[in-house]
N, CA, C and O atoms as CSV, one atom per row, in Angstrom:
chain,resi,resn,atom,element,x,y,z
A,1,MET,N,N,0.807,-1.186,0.000
A,1,MET,CA,C,0.000,0.000,0.000
A,1,MET,C,C,0.857,1.260,0.000
A,1,MET,O,O,0.576,2.205,-0.737
A,2,VAL,N,N,1.877,1.275,0.806
A,2,VAL,CA,C,2.796,2.407,0.789
A,2,VAL,C,C,3.892,2.082,-0.209
A,2,VAL,O,O,4.559,1.053,-0.097
A,3,ILE,N,N,4.077,2.962,-1.189
A,3,ILE,CA,C,5.027,2.643,-2.252
A,3,ILE,C,C,6.304,3.445,-2.191
A,3,ILE,O,O,7.163,3.289,-3.059
A,4,GLY,N,N,6.459,4.301,-1.193
A,4,GLY,CA,C,7.709,5.042,-1.082
A,4,GLY,C,C,7.529,6.361,-0.372
A,4,GLY,O,O,6.489,6.640,0.225
A,5,LEU,N,N,8.564,7.159,-0.453
A,5,LEU,CA,C,8.567,8.490,0.146
A,5,LEU,C,C,8.848,9.528,-0.929
A,5,LEU,O,O,9.639,9.287,-1.842
A,6,ARG,N,N,8.199,10.682,-0.821
A,6,ARG,CA,C,8.491,11.795,-1.723
A,6,ARG,C,C,8.452,13.052,-0.887
A,6,ARG,O,O,7.433,13.364,-0.270
A,7,ASP,N,N,9.537,13.761,-0.863
A,7,ASP,CA,C,9.655,14.991,-0.078
A,7,ASP,C,C,9.263,14.767,1.379
A,7,ASP,O,O,8.679,15.650,2.007
A,8,GLY,N,N,9.579,13.595,1.919
A,8,GLY,CA,C,9.279,13.301,3.309
A,8,GLY,C,C,7.873,12.795,3.563
A,8,GLY,O,O,7.524,12.518,4.711
A,9,TRP,N,N,7.053,12.665,2.525
A,9,TRP,CA,C,5.680,12.191,2.672
A,9,TRP,C,C,5.558,10.773,2.142
A,9,TRP,O,O,6.196,10.422,1.149
A,10,LEU,N,N,4.747,9.958,2.794
A,10,LEU,CA,C,4.477,8.617,2.297
A,10,LEU,C,C,3.597,8.704,1.061
A,10,LEU,O,O,2.666,9.507,0.999
A,11,ILE,N,N,3.903,7.870,0.084
A,11,ILE,CA,C,3.063,7.763,-1.107
A,11,ILE,C,C,2.203,6.523,-0.897
A,11,ILE,O,O,2.723,5.415,-0.761
A,12,ILE,N,N,0.890,6.712,-0.872
A,12,ILE,CA,C,-0.028,5.626,-0.553
A,12,ILE,C,C,-0.871,5.288,-1.780
A,12,ILE,O,O,-1.377,6.178,-2.464
A,13,LYS,N,N,-1.010,4.017,-2.045
A,13,LYS,CA,C,-1.941,3.575,-3.078
A,13,LYS,C,C,-3.317,3.498,-2.431
A,13,LYS,O,O,-3.700,2.467,-1.877
A,14,TRP,N,N,-4.051,4.594,-2.508
A,14,TRP,CA,C,-5.328,4.703,-1.818
A,14,TRP,C,C,-6.312,3.642,-2.279
A,14,TRP,O,O,-7.072,3.114,-1.468
A,15,SER,N,N,-6.311,3.321,-3.567
A,15,SER,CA,C,-7.278,2.345,-4.062
A,15,SER,C,C,-7.059,0.983,-3.402
A,15,SER,O,O,-8.029,0.310,-3.052
A,16,GLN,N,N,-5.806,0.569,-3.228
A,16,GLN,CA,C,-5.528,-0.703,-2.559
A,16,GLN,C,C,-5.929,-0.638,-1.092
A,16,GLN,O,O,-6.491,-1.595,-0.558
A,17,LEU,N,N,-5.646,0.479,-0.440
A,17,LEU,CA,C,-6.004,0.641,0.965
A,17,LEU,C,C,-7.515,0.539,1.149
A,17,LEU,O,O,-7.984,-0.216,2.000
A,18,PHE,N,N,-8.282,1.291,0.360
A,18,PHE,CA,C,-9.736,1.260,0.486
A,18,PHE,C,C,-10.293,-0.122,0.187
A,18,PHE,O,O,-11.203,-0.585,0.874
A,19,HIS,N,N,-9.759,-0.782,-0.827
A,19,HIS,CA,C,-10.225,-2.129,-1.169
A,19,HIS,C,C,-9.943,-3.090,-0.013
A,19,HIS,O,O,-10.792,-3.914,0.326
A,20,ASN,N,N,-8.777,-2.992,0.584
A,20,ASN,CA,C,-8.397,-3.887,1.677
A,20,ASN,C,C,-9.222,-3.676,2.944
A,20,ASN,O,O,-9.405,-4.613,3.721
A,21,ILE,N,N,-9.722,-2.463,3.162
A,21,ILE,CA,C,-10.493,-2.224,4.381
A,21,ILE,C,C,-11.991,-2.400,4.167
A,21,ILE,O,O,-12.782,-2.125,5.070
A,22,GLY,N,N,-12.387,-2.856,2.977
A,22,GLY,CA,C,-13.781,-3.219,2.802
A,22,GLY,C,C,-14.570,-2.496,1.736
A,22,GLY,O,O,-15.738,-2.823,1.523
A,23,PHE,N,N,-13.984,-1.528,1.057
A,23,PHE,CA,C,-14.694,-0.847,-0.029
A,23,PHE,C,C,-14.497,-1.651,-1.308
A,23,PHE,O,O,-13.624,-1.348,-2.122
A,24,SER,N,N,-15.327,-2.685,-1.468
A,24,SER,CA,C,-15.139,-3.616,-2.582
A,24,SER,C,C,-15.430,-2.993,-3.942
A,24,SER,O,O,-15.014,-3.541,-4.964
A,25,GLN,N,N,-16.144,-1.843,-3.984
A,25,GLN,CA,C,-16.433,-1.191,-5.258
A,25,GLN,C,C,-15.210,-0.495,-5.846
A,25,GLN,O,O,-15.222,-0.100,-7.012
A,26,VAL,N,N,-14.148,-0.342,-5.041
A,26,VAL,CA,C,-12.923,0.312,-5.502
A,26,VAL,C,C,-12.025,-0.737,-6.151
A,26,VAL,O,O,-11.723,-1.764,-5.543
A,27,ASP,N,N,-11.601,-0.476,-7.379
A,27,ASP,CA,C,-10.670,-1.373,-8.070
A,27,ASP,C,C,-9.263,-1.114,-7.543
A,27,ASP,O,O,-8.745,-0.009,-7.704
A,28,PRO,N,N,-8.629,-2.114,-6.911
A,28,PRO,CA,C,-7.319,-1.882,-6.312
A,28,PRO,C,C,-6.210,-1.604,-7.314
A,28,PRO,O,O,-5.128,-1.161,-6.928
A,29,GLU,N,N,-6.457,-1.854,-8.579
A,29,GLU,CA,C,-5.441,-1.641,-9.608
A,29,GLU,C,C,-5.550,-0.290,-10.298
A,29,GLU,O,O,-4.693,0.060,-11.110
A,30,LYS,N,N,-6.592,0.475,-9.985
A,30,LYS,CA,C,-6.789,1.779,-10.633
A,30,LYS,C,C,-6.690,2.883,-9.595
A,30,LYS,O,O,-7.016,2.665,-8.428
A,31,PRO,N,N,-6.245,4.067,-10.002
A,31,PRO,CA,C,-6.198,5.190,-9.060
A,31,PRO,C,C,-7.601,5.578,-8.596
A,31,PRO,O,O,-8.575,5.415,-9.330
A,32,VAL,N,N,-7.691,6.087,-7.389
A,32,VAL,CA,C,-8.972,6.539,-6.849
A,32,VAL,C,C,-9.316,7.892,-7.457
A,32,VAL,O,O,-8.500,8.814,-7.447
A,33,THR,N,N,-10.524,8.001,-7.984
A,33,THR,CA,C,-11.061,9.287,-8.410
A,33,THR,C,C,-11.900,9.774,-7.237
A,33,THR,O,O,-13.019,9.307,-7.023
A,34,TRP,N,N,-11.348,10.716,-6.482
A,34,TRP,CA,C,-11.943,11.113,-5.216
A,34,TRP,C,C,-13.376,11.600,-5.364
A,34,TRP,O,O,-14.233,11.243,-4.556
A,35,SER,N,N,-13.648,12.399,-6.372
A,35,SER,CA,C,-15.006,12.938,-6.508
A,35,SER,C,C,-16.009,11.812,-6.748
A,35,SER,O,O,-17.087,11.811,-6.153
A,36,GLU,N,N,-15.669,10.856,-7.609
A,36,GLU,CA,C,-16.565,9.733,-7.876
A,36,GLU,C,C,-16.730,8.866,-6.627
A,36,GLU,O,O,-17.833,8.407,-6.332
A,37,PHE,N,N,-15.649,8.644,-5.902
A,37,PHE,CA,C,-15.701,7.823,-4.700
A,37,PHE,C,C,-16.639,8.440,-3.665
A,37,PHE,O,O,-17.471,7.742,-3.085
A,38,VAL,N,N,-16.509,9.738,-3.435
A,38,VAL,CA,C,-17.349,10.410,-2.441
A,38,VAL,C,C,-18.803,10.422,-2.881
A,38,VAL,O,O,-19.693,10.128,-2.084
A,39,ILE,N,N,-19.056,10.758,-4.143
A,39,ILE,CA,C,-20.437,10.811,-4.648
A,39,ILE,C,C,-21.079,9.433,-4.595
A,39,ILE,O,O,-22.225,9.302,-4.165
A,40,ASP,N,N,-20.357,8.402,-5.027
A,40,ASP,CA,C,-20.895,7.038,-4.983
A,40,ASP,C,C,-21.209,6.607,-3.560
A,40,ASP,O,O,-22.242,5.985,-3.310
A,41,SER,N,N,-20.323,6.934,-2.630
A,41,SER,CA,C,-20.541,6.569,-1.226
A,41,SER,C,C,-21.769,7.284,-0.654
A,41,SER,O,O,-22.567,6.683,0.065
A,42,LEU,N,N,-21.911,8.562,-0.977
A,42,LEU,CA,C,-23.070,9.318,-0.484
A,42,LEU,C,C,-24.378,8.800,-1.076
A,42,LEU,O,O,-25.385,8.698,-0.375
A,43,GLU,N,N,-24.359,8.476,-2.366
A,43,GLU,CA,C,-25.561,7.954,-3.011
A,43,GLU,C,C,-25.989,6.635,-2.381
A,43,GLU,O,O,-27.180,6.412,-2.163
A,44,LYS,N,N,-25.037,5.764,-2.088
A,44,LYS,CA,C,-25.360,4.478,-1.468
A,44,LYS,C,C,-25.920,4.680,-0.059
A,44,LYS,O,O,-26.840,3.969,0.347
A,45,ASP,N,N,-25.374,5.641,0.690
A,45,ASP,CA,C,-25.882,5.933,2.027
A,45,ASP,C,C,-27.309,6.466,1.974
A,45,ASP,O,O,-28.133,6.124,2.822
A,46,LEU,N,N,-27.601,7.295,0.989
A,46,LEU,CA,C,-28.936,7.877,0.874
A,46,LEU,C,C,-29.972,6.828,0.462
A,46,LEU,O,O,-31.143,6.934,0.827
A,47,GLN,N,N,-29.547,5.828,-0.290
A,47,GLN,CA,C,-30.465,4.782,-0.742
A,47,GLN,C,C,-30.838,3.823,0.386
A,47,GLN,O,O,-31.874,3.161,0.319
A,48,GLN,N,N,-30.011,3.746,1.411
A,48,GLN,CA,C,-30.277,2.797,2.507
A,48,GLN,C,C,-31.196,3.358,3.521
A,48,GLN,O,O,-31.517,2.686,4.502
């Protein structure tokens, strides 16, 4: 999940992290599109 350091900051593969903690709709091999992720999560919450 952590792939290295850049300017003292950890570089995290967010898609793998989210997939591993239970967000199965996230493809671990593709970058996370934050706006789509947030909108999709909110829509699912509103439907329940």
